[in-house]
TIKOLMAR-873029 format. One record per residue (C-alpha): x, y, z; residue number from 1. Coordinates in steps of 0.5 Angstrom, whole numbers, m for minus. Example, Ala and Ser with C-alpha at 12.3 -4.5 7.8 and 13.67 -1.06 7.14 Angstrom:
2
px;py;pz;i
25;m9;16;1
27;m2;14;2
//
This chain:
134
px;py;pz;i
174;75;32;1
167;73;29;2
161;72;34;3
161;65;31;4
168;63;33;5
166;64;41;6
167;57;45;7
160;55;47;8
157;49;51;9
155;46;44;10
162;47;42;11
165;44;48;12
159;38;48;13
161;37;41;14
169;36;43;15
167;32;48;16
163;27;44;17
168;27;39;18
173;25;44;19
168;20;47;20
167;17;40;21
175;16;39;22
176;13;46;23
170;9;46;24
171;6;39;25
178;4;41;26
176;0;47;27
170;m1;51;28
167;m7;56;29
162;m9;50;30
164;m13;44;31
163;m6;40;32
170;m4;40;33
176;m4;36;34
180;m8;41;35
174;m13;41;36
174;m14;34;37
181;m15;33;38
182;m20;39;39
176;m24;36;40
180;m24;29;41
186;m27;33;42
190;m21;32;43
190;m22;25;44
191;m16;21;45
187;m15;15;46
186;m9;11;47
179;m7;14;48
182;m7;21;49
188;m4;19;50
184;2;16;51
180;2;22;52
186;3;26;53
189;8;22;54
183;12;23;55
183;11;30;56
190;13;31;57
188;20;27;58
183;21;32;59
187;20;38;60
193;24;34;61
188;30;34;62
185;30;41;63
192;29;44;64
195;34;40;65
190;39;42;66
190;37;49;67
198;37;50;68
198;44;46;69
193;46;52;70
196;43;58;71
203;41;56;72
205;34;57;73
206;35;65;74
199;38;65;75
196;32;62;76
200;28;66;77
197;32;72;78
190;32;70;79
190;24;69;80
194;24;76;81
188;28;79;82
183;24;77;83
186;17;79;84
187;20;86;85
180;23;86;86
177;16;84;87
182;12;89;88
179;17;95;89
172;16;93;90
173;8;92;91
177;8;99;92
170;11;102;93
166;5;99;94
163;10;94;95
165;6;87;96
164;m1;85;97
171;m3;84;98
169;m10;83;99
165;m8;77;100
170;m8;72;101
165;m5;67;102
163;0;71;103
170;2;72;104
172;2;65;105
166;6;63;106
168;11;68;107
175;11;66;108
173;12;59;109
169;18;61;110
175;21;65;111
179;21;59;112
174;24;54;113
173;29;59;114
180;31;60;115
181;31;52;116
175;35;51;117
177;40;56;118
184;41;53;119
181;41;46;120
176;47;48;121
182;51;52;122
186;51;46;123
180;54;42;124
179;59;48;125
186;61;48;126
186;62;41;127
180;66;41;128
182;70;47;129
189;72;45;130
188;73;37;131
187;80;36;132
181;82;31;133
183;83;24;134
//
């Protein structure tokens, strides 16, 4: 396999950026998200919002499909459960600002993006590792 096909830190960061873009564009605690946009229109489905929704759905499909392919459905559930339990533990120690909804939202978004990016990267790594050179 060509050296350029190897998984690098830059490749992982690109996958993380893509996953963060999809997650953050769908929902974030600011007014710059698909959810906030659709909510501000009174949930009236106009062509621009439907088009943006379909584009986001395609992004989610790509991310989730690759992550499920890498983790499996149960593995994806376990990854989310692990982080939820970890955050609950850290919050019980008083290290998380649980009263700050925006901070918890950002933490959740980063967690989902990290899980998706790791899954997308593992899919690449498995394909690279188990494909015989030509």
